C-alpha positions in Angstrom: 80.4 106.4 67.8 82.8 107.5 70.3 84.0 110.9 70.7 87.9 111.0 71.9 88.2 113.4 75.1 91.0 116.0 74.6 94.2 115.0 76.0 94.0 118.8 77.6 91.1 117.7 79.6 92.5 114.6 80.8 95.7 115.9 82.1 93.3 118.5 84.1 91.5 115.5 85.7 94.5 113.7 86.5 96.0 116.5 88.1 92.6 117.3 90.1 92.4 113.9 91.3 96.0 113.7 92.2 95.6 116.9 94.2 92.7 115.8 96.0 94.0 112.3 96.8 97.0 113.9 98.5 94.4 116.2 100.3 92.8 113.1 101.5 96.3 111.1 102.6 97.1 114.3 104.9 94.0 113.9 107.2 94.2 112.0 110.2 91.5 109.7 109.2 91.1 109.8 105.2 88.1 108.5 103.7 88.4 106.2 100.5 85.0 105.4 100.7 83.9 105.7 96.8 87.2 104.1 96.1 86.8 100.7 93.7 89.7 98.4 93.1 88.9 95.7 90.7 92.0 93.4 89.9 92.5 92.3 86.0 94.8 90.7 84.1 95.7 91.7 80.8 97.3 89.0 78.2 99.5 90.8 75.7 99.7 88.9 72.3 102.2 90.6 70.3 102.2 89.6 66.6 104.6 92.2 65.6 106.5 94.8 66.9 108.7 98.0 65.8 106.8 100.2 63.2 104.1 98.8 62.8 103.3 96.6 65.3 100.0 94.8 65.8 98.6 92.2 68.6 95.8 91.4 71.0 95.0 92.2 74.3 92.7 90.1 76.8 91.4 91.2 79.7 90.5 88.4 82.0 89.1 88.8 85.7 90.7 88.0 88.8 88.6 84.6 88.8 89.8 83.9 85.1 86.8 85.3 83.2 87.6 86.5 79.9 85.8 90.0 79.8 87.2 92.2 76.9 89.5 91.7 74.1 91.0 94.0 71.4 92.9 93.9 68.2 95.5 96.5 67.9 97.6 98.3 65.3 100.3 101.0 66.1 102.9 102.7 64.0 104.8 105.7 64.7 102.6 108.2 66.8 99.5 106.2 65.7 97.6 103.8 67.6 94.3 102.2 67.3 92.4 99.4 69.0 89.0 97.6 67.5 87.1 95.6 70.0 86.9 92.0 69.3 83.4 90.0 69.4 82.9 87.3 72.2 83.8 84.6 69.4 86.7 86.6 68.4 88.1 86.8 72.0 87.3 83.0 72.8 89.3 81.9 69.5 92.1 83.9 70.1 92.3 83.0 73.7 92.0 79.1 72.6 94.6 79.5 70.0 97.5 81.2 72.0 96.4 79.4 75.4 96.2 82.7 76.8 94.6 81.1 79.9 97.8 79.3 80.9 99.4 82.9 81.4 96.9 83.9 84.1 99.1 81.7 86.9 102.2 84.2 86.3 
């Protein structure tokens, strides 16, 4: 079971990272050696919206490979995601022709 990190810890980490980035940009020759950028596309299939809302989010690599999928449910101040199995991801991708949106 995954334990959630407190919002306060995440905000403190964000503030620290932003300060580090600002300091690095001020240098004459900034070093972003450990920076990794990965381009992914997310196809958001919204089945319902408002309160409650639900749907799927399918994540594809830059090359169009299906990497990850979740089903989500949201209501007033509540949000939860459930990981889809590989079979479920492929089925949802096929049903909604999700790959066709990768060219957008």
